[in-house]
C-alpha positions, 0 to 999 in steps of 0.5 A: 163362371163365379170364380172369374167375376172380378177378372176384367177383360182387354180387348186391343186392336191393330191401328191398320189405318195412318201414315204410320204405324199400322202395326200398333197396338190399341186399346179398344175396350174392356169388359167388366165381368162383375157387371157384364158391361163394357168400360167405354161400351164401343164398336167392338168391330170397326170398319178400318177400310173405310177410312184408310187415314192416309195408309200407303199403298205401294203400287207397282206400274209400268208404261202400257197406253192406254191402260197405265203410264209411269215415269219418273219427273223432276220433284212437284211435276207429278202427280203421286210420290215414289215408294221411297219415303223418304224421297222428294214428293210428286216425283211420279207421274201415274196416268193411264185408265188403271191409273185413274182406276187406283187414284180415284179407289185411294181418293174414296178410301183416303189412302196415299198412293206411293208408285213404283215405275218399271220400264215399259212391256217391263212384267217380268217373270216368276220362275219355278225356282222361286225367283223372279224379276220385274214388276210381278217379281217385285210383287212376289218379293213383297217389295210392293203390295200390288201391280196393275198395268194390262195384268192377265191370269199369268199367276193365279196360284201364287197371287192375289187376282181382283174382279175383271176389270176389262176384255183384252185380245191379241192378235196378229198385225201381218203382211197383206196379200202380195201381188202376182209376179208379173211373169206370170201375167200371160198363164193368171186368165186361166186356172192351172186345171183349165190349162190342162184341159185346154192342153188334153182337148188340142190333143184330142183335137188334133188326133180327131183331124189327123184321123180325118186327114187319114181318111181322106188320104186313104179314100183318095189312093184306094184305086191308086195303082201305085202305093203311097206310104202315108208317113203318119209321125210327120202328118200328125206334127203337121196337124198338131201345128195347125190345130194349135195355131187355129187355138191361138187365132193364127191362120196355119190349116190347110186351105185346101179342104177336099171333104166335108168332114174336114170343113164341118170340123174346122168351122167349129173348132174356129167358133170354139177358138173365137170365143175361147180367145175373146175371153182369154183377151178380156181377163188378160186385159184386166189383169194388166191393167188392175194389180191381181193379189194372192189370198190375204192370210186374215186367220190364226190358223193361216198364220200358224201355216205360213211359217212367218215369224212374230214379234212384240217386246216381251215374252208376255205376251205368249205366255197365256198359250205357250203351254196350250194343248192346241196345235195352232197356239203351239205353232204360233208361240213358237214363231214368237220372237222377243225384238226391241223397238228398233228391229220393230221398226224396221220390220214393219216394212217386211213383206213376211213379218208379223206384230203383235197388237191388242184389241181392247175394251173400247173397241180400238187398238194397243199398239207400240211406237214402232208402228208406224202409218206408212208401215201399214200400206199393206197390212191385214188385221186378222178376222180372229184372236190369237187369245184373249183374256181380261185384265185385272190388278194383282195382290200379295195373298191375303191382301184385306183391300181387295174386296173393296177394289172390286166393288169399286171396279165394278162400279167404274164399269157399270156406270160406263166411266171405265169406257170414258177413260179408256176412249179418253187416254187412247185418244191421248196417247195412241197416234190417231192415224194408225188407229184409224187404219187399224180399224179400217183394216179390221173391218176388212175395207181394202183401198181401191188400187188405181189402174197401173201403167204397162212396164217391162214386167208385165210382158216379162211372162211372154218374153220368157216364153221366147226365149224358152222357144229359142233355147229349145229350138236351138237345142233340138238344132244341135241334137238334129245336127249331132244325129245327122252326123252319125249318118254321114261316112267320112271318105278318103279325100275329104269327100263325105258319103250321105247314107240312105236309109 
């Protein structure tokens, strides 16, 4: 090394910090090889990130409460500058829980925050062909160096992602249980299986009663000199009608009972049908006064089977599950629609449409302005979620401040500052009435339905049965008349001769 003893080595570094000239070269020190010392004897690896000296930090953000609310305001009324360095100062309002996270980070590191506002729900998309739009598109094009605003792990292969910030879960606010049609009132006291069993029991009882009556008839005419033909079909028709009358507590059975077996049979049948009729009447009274509803669609699996559509203002709501291998998530992703706020507001009053809402870290809900308290009268918040993810900040690849931002995020989470911010901005931005109703629905609480006044709709079922019976009787009468017409022979002179069978 004697050959290079008289050669000195100059060490240069990059400025990095400061509002201007971040890429300028700065002379750090000179190494004197002759005596093996440094001319200035300074720190060779200074920490340039501890104090950024008002270095500009270009951030993209949107409006999605309570995370961030970013929008332009008149000059001097905002709290941060726009991304345009030549524009007027303080023209952007940047507030929200994740906005506080970034503002406190810049306050600690002494950086100059410049923010580019994007429209609500305009996260943007990065396409496979390299084109991009929205907030994430500008990050991909490096127009900004970082983006924040309830961002999931969507493009971790092409962006740098921060430490997890908060848990975020997506669920569907859907219609509540529908009231049963009132025309079904007369059949609702018993289940379908029970009605089938009662019909089978009625037929069996009629057959048994018919057998008893037939046996009684045979014993009565066993020694008769003149045989009398027993009309089984016509007598069974009468027996079936008698048994039906007993089941509905109507006096239609024979009052002259010659056999003890007939009396015993009818006595026990009357005892059983009294209990049956009282059970039916009690249940019917309950249904007439208190509304009866269908089973609620309160899980994601039930939602996926309904075929109902659900919507949100951005396609990003299903970006996490649109390529899922699970059949349930595939069905729900296909049922999703992107709609504007006006359509969503009108659809909140429909009974076959759902809306994406978010369960946030502090236990509250994040929802759009299109959801109002009046539309939640008969809604259901499912017990489970479609999916959950962790929000984070994203930046360009190799962003040197990301490790420091991760430490700052962990500090805010460990100390509870983040929860405090989230609760404060949830209370500030979100409708209190809607928030309380959603929490009540999520807890499984149901409003008590008051007794309802009886109307013509409540007896529409019996009226339908009556109408159906009259129509059926009329059709049978027409068939009988037509059948009798075939048994008549037309004679000359306009007379009819009835053919006797």
